[in-house]
C-alpha positions in Angstrom: 0.0 0.0 0.0 1.3 3.1 -1.0 1.9 6.4 1.3 0.0 8.4 -0.7 -3.6 7.7 0.5 -5.6 9.8 -1.5 -9.0 9.0 -0.3 -8.5 7.4 3.2 -9.9 9.5 5.9 -12.3 11.0 3.4 -15.6 11.7 2.7 -16.4 10.6 -1.0 -19.6 12.2 -2.5 -21.1 9.3 -4.6 -23.2 6.4 -4.4 -21.8 3.3 -2.1 -23.6 1.2 -4.5 -21.3 1.8 -7.3 -17.9 2.4 -5.3 -18.2 -0.5 -2.7 -16.7 -2.8 -5.6 -14.1 -1.0 -6.2 -12.6 -1.3 -2.3 -9.7 -3.6 -1.9 -10.6 -6.8 -0.9 -10.2 -8.1 2.9 -9.1 -4.4 3.6 -12.1 -3.5 6.2 -11.6 -4.0 9.7 -14.9 -2.9 10.9 -17.9 -1.8 9.0 -20.1 0.8 11.1 -22.8 2.5 9.5 -26.4 4.3 10.1 -27.7 3.3 7.1 -31.2 4.1 5.9 -34.0 2.6 7.4 -36.8 2.3 4.6 -39.4 3.5 6.8 -39.8 6.8 4.2 -38.3 9.1 7.1 -37.3 11.4 4.0 -36.4 11.0 0.4 -33.3 9.7 0.9 -35.2 6.7 2.8 -37.8 6.1 0.1 -36.4 2.7 -1.1 -39.4 1.2 -2.8 -41.5 2.0 -5.8 -44.0 4.6 -4.0 -47.3 5.3 -5.6 -49.2 7.7 -3.2 -48.3 11.4 -3.5 -49.8 11.8 0.0 -45.9 10.2 1.2 -43.8 12.7 2.7 -46.5 15.5 2.9 -47.9 17.0 6.0 -51.2 16.9 7.8 -52.3 19.8 10.0 -51.5 17.9 13.1 -47.7 17.8 11.7 -47.3 21.3 11.3 -44.7 22.9 13.5 -43.9 19.7 15.0 -40.5 19.2 15.3 -41.0 15.2 15.3 -42.7 13.4 12.6 -42.3 16.3 10.3 -43.3 14.3 7.4 -46.5 11.8 6.4 -45.4 7.9 6.1 -47.1 5.1 5.5 -49.4 3.8 7.4 -48.5 0.1 8.8 -51.4 -1.2 6.5 -50.5 0.7 3.7 -52.5 2.4 1.1 -52.4 -0.1 -1.9 -51.9 -3.6 -2.0 -48.3 -2.5 -3.6 -47.4 -1.6 -0.2 -47.4 -4.9 0.9 -43.5 -5.2 -1.3 -42.0 -2.5 0.6 -40.5 -4.9 3.2 -39.0 -6.6 0.3 -38.0 -3.9 -2.0 -36.1 -2.7 0.7 -34.5 -6.0 1.1 -33.5 -6.1 -1.9 -32.2 -2.8 -1.7 -29.5 -3.7 1.2 -28.4 -6.9 -1.1 -27.3 -4.2 -3.8 -24.6 -3.3 -1.4 -24.1 -6.2 1.0 -23.1 -8.9 -1.4 -20.0 -6.4 -2.6 -19.0 -5.6 0.9 -18.6 -9.2 1.4 -15.3 -9.4 0.4 -14.1 -6.3 1.3 -14.3 -7.2 4.8 -11.3 -9.0 6.7 -12.3 -12.9 7.7 -13.5 -12.6 11.3 -14.2 -8.6 11.1 -17.1 -6.9 12.9 -20.3 -5.2 11.4 -22.5 -2.8 13.5 -25.6 -2.2 11.5 -28.1 0.7 12.7 -31.4 -0.1 12.1 -35.5 0.2 12.4 -37.2 -1.9 14.8 -39.8 -2.6 12.0 -37.5 -3.4 9.3 -34.3 -4.6 10.9 -35.2 -8.2 10.0 -34.9 -7.1 6.1 -31.5 -5.7 7.0 -30.5 -9.3 8.8 -32.0 -11.2 5.9 -29.8 -9.2 3.5 -26.5 -9.6 5.0 -27.1 -13.2 5.8 -27.9 -13.7 2.2 -24.4 -12.4 1.5 -22.9 -14.8 3.6 -22.5 -13.0 7.1 -23.2 -14.2 10.2 -25.6 -12.4 12.9 -23.9 -12.3 16.2 -26.2 -10.2 18.3 -28.7 -7.4 18.4 -27.7 -4.5 20.5 -30.0 -1.8 21.7 -29.2 1.6 21.9 -31.9 3.4 24.8 -32.0 7.1 23.7 -32.6 9.6 26.3 -36.1 10.4 25.0 -38.4 9.8 22.4 -40.7 11.5 20.6 -44.6 10.0 21.0 -47.6 10.5 18.8 -50.4 8.4 20.1 -54.2 10.0 18.8 -56.9 9.5 21.6 -59.5 7.1 20.2 -62.2 9.2 22.0 -61.1 12.4 20.4 -61.2 10.9 16.8 -64.6 9.5 17.7 -65.8 12.4 18.9 -65.0 14.6 16.0 -66.9 11.9 14.1 -70.2 12.6 16.5 -70.0 9.4 18.0 -70.2 10.3 21.6 -71.3 6.9 23.2 -68.5 5.0 21.1 -66.2 8.3 22.6 -66.8 7.3 26.0 -66.3 3.7 25.9 -63.0 4.2 24.5 -61.8 6.8 26.7 -57.9 6.1 27.5 -57.3 4.6 24.6 -54.9 5.8 22.0 -53.7 5.1 18.3 -50.3 4.3 17.9 -47.5 2.6 19.3 -45.6 2.9 22.8 -43.0 5.7 23.0 -39.9 4.3 20.9 -37.3 4.8 23.4 -34.9 2.4 21.9 -32.8 1.6 18.3 -31.7 -2.0 17.1 -27.7 -2.2 16.2 -27.3 -5.5 14.1 -24.1 -7.0 14.8 -22.4 -9.3 12.3 -19.2 -11.0 11.9 -17.9 -12.2 8.3 -16.9 -15.9 8.8 -13.2 -16.8 9.3 -11.6 -19.5 7.4 -13.1 -23.0 7.7 -10.5 -25.1 9.7 -9.3 -22.6 12.0 -10.5 -20.9 15.2 -11.4 -17.3 16.4 -8.0 -17.1 18.2 -6.1 -18.1 14.8 -8.2 -15.6 13.0 -7.5 -12.7 15.7 -3.6 -13.7 15.4 -4.2 -13.6 11.4 -6.2 -10.7 10.9 -6.2 -8.7 14.2 -10.1 -8.6 14.2 -12.8 -10.6 15.9 -12.0 -10.0 19.4 -13.8 -7.2 21.8 -11.9 -4.8 24.0 -13.8 -5.2 27.3 -11.3 -3.4 29.5 -11.5 -0.1 27.4 -15.4 -0.3 27.7 -16.1 -1.0 31.1 -19.2 1.3 31.7 -18.5 2.4 36.0 -16.3 -0.6 36.3 -18.6 -3.0 35.0 -18.6 -5.3 31.9 -20.5 -3.7 28.9 -24.1 -5.3 28.0 -25.9 -5.3 25.1 -28.1 -2.3 26.1 -26.2 0.6 25.2 -27.3 4.3 26.7 -26.1 7.2 25.0 -27.2 10.6 24.5 -25.6 13.6 22.6 -23.2 15.9 24.3 -24.1 19.6 25.2 -22.4 21.4 22.5 -22.8 18.3 20.0 -24.1 19.9 16.5 -26.9 18.5 15.3 -27.5 18.7 11.3 -29.2 15.2 10.4 -32.5 13.9 11.9 -31.0 10.5 12.1 -28.1 11.5 13.5 -26.7 9.2 16.5 -24.1 10.4 19.3 -20.8 10.8 18.8 -20.0 8.8 22.3 -21.8 5.9 21.0 -20.2 5.5 17.7 -17.1 6.1 19.5 -17.7 3.1 21.8 -18.4 0.9 18.9 -15.3 1.7 17.2 -12.9 1.1 20.7 -15.1 -1.8 21.3 -14.3 -3.6 17.7 -10.6 -2.4 16.4 -7.4 -1.2 17.5 -5.7 1.8 16.6 -5.1 2.7 13.1 -7.3 0.1 12.1 -10.1 0.7 9.2 -13.7 1.6 9.8 -16.0 2.1 6.4 -19.1 4.1 6.7 -20.6 4.3 3.2 -23.8 6.3 4.4 -21.5 9.2 6.4 -24.8 11.7 6.8 -23.4 13.7 9.1 -20.0 12.6 9.2 -20.0 11.2 13.2 -18.3 8.2 12.1 -15.4 10.2 10.8 -15.2 12.6 13.6 -15.6 9.0 16.0 -12.2 7.6 14.2 -10.3 10.5 14.6 -11.1 11.0 17.9 -9.9 7.5 18.8 -7.1 7.3 16.0 -8.4 5.0 13.6 -8.8 5.4 9.6 -11.9 5.4 7.9 -13.3 5.4 4.6 -16.9 7.1 4.1 -19.4 7.9 1.4 -22.5 9.8 1.2 -24.9 10.1 -1.6 -26.4 13.3 -0.8 -24.7 16.4 -2.4 -26.0 18.4 0.8 -25.1 16.1 3.4 -21.7 15.2 1.6 -20.9 19.2 2.2 -22.6 19.4 5.7 -20.6 16.3 6.6 -17.3 17.5 5.3 -17.7 21.2 6.8 -18.5 19.6 10.2 -15.7 16.9 10.2 -12.7 19.2 8.8 -12.3 16.4 6.2 -11.2 17.3 2.5 -14.0 17.2 0.1 -13.5 14.4 -2.7 -16.6 14.2 -5.5 -16.1 11.3 -7.8 -19.8 10.8 -8.7 -19.3 11.8 -12.1 -16.1 9.9 -12.9 -16.0 6.3 -11.6 -12.9 5.9 -13.5 -11.0 8.4 -11.6 -11.9 6.7 -8.5 -10.8 3.4 -9.4 -7.2 4.8 -11.1 -6.9 6.2 -7.3 -7.4 3.1 -5.9 -5.0 1.4 -8.2 -2.6 4.0 -7.5 -3.3 3.7 -3.7 -2.7 -0.2 -3.4 -0.1 -0.3 -6.0 
């Protein structure tokens, strides 16, 4: 590998589906990414064939609200075709998980943030691509937006007074969503070897318990982290810096390489720099690419119109 790392520790503007296949095989020590959840949070999260113009619109009840700013599809859908949304999301994941597999070192870990309703699709895609599911961690958030209409009020507006009284105290909606899943995968190590053999060969596959103790206790699969007082928020799906740093320290050694192909706000880049790890980042949105570069202080690289240039850079990097 040459000294001139032209894209290492940079955030590259472009679609990771095109760029991941160009990465060097067996070069990534850790995959850590808050991938799109496929729940129609915003335009970048609509990963299905939308056939309803109301999606991402606003109802009067949503005007001026900080949470649930746009209209999503109801769980029952608006049409029979909506039953295909989950499978379409899984296929979208497969577009890049299959090409990701050879890029990861044997025995390496992958931490993938997901939504409670769609994480099983992520798991299917990763497993079908060859990865093994090791665990599902739970990130407990400090607070949670909760939207649940009173059934009695809805019925009262329909003029159904008796029914409104009958359903007093009941609500439409879910319990407050206080946690999010983080699927923890592992790339299989070579057949015939042990995990200890793999650690010696590839320096991945172990967890750094002593560095990740909380109040002097061994870490559990319930992670409670919030945002710092001065932590800049530039993305509505942004994750706390402390949480991302913790996961990087848990799974990697200094100078190892972290891949985040959905860089968003740039948190993974900042976390990697803070704990002396290298990273490669991709971000398809020009807007968030610009914001993440500004936030992280990284040099901006835009290969979105020239895949050949990116491929040549990789060739020069790897000699």
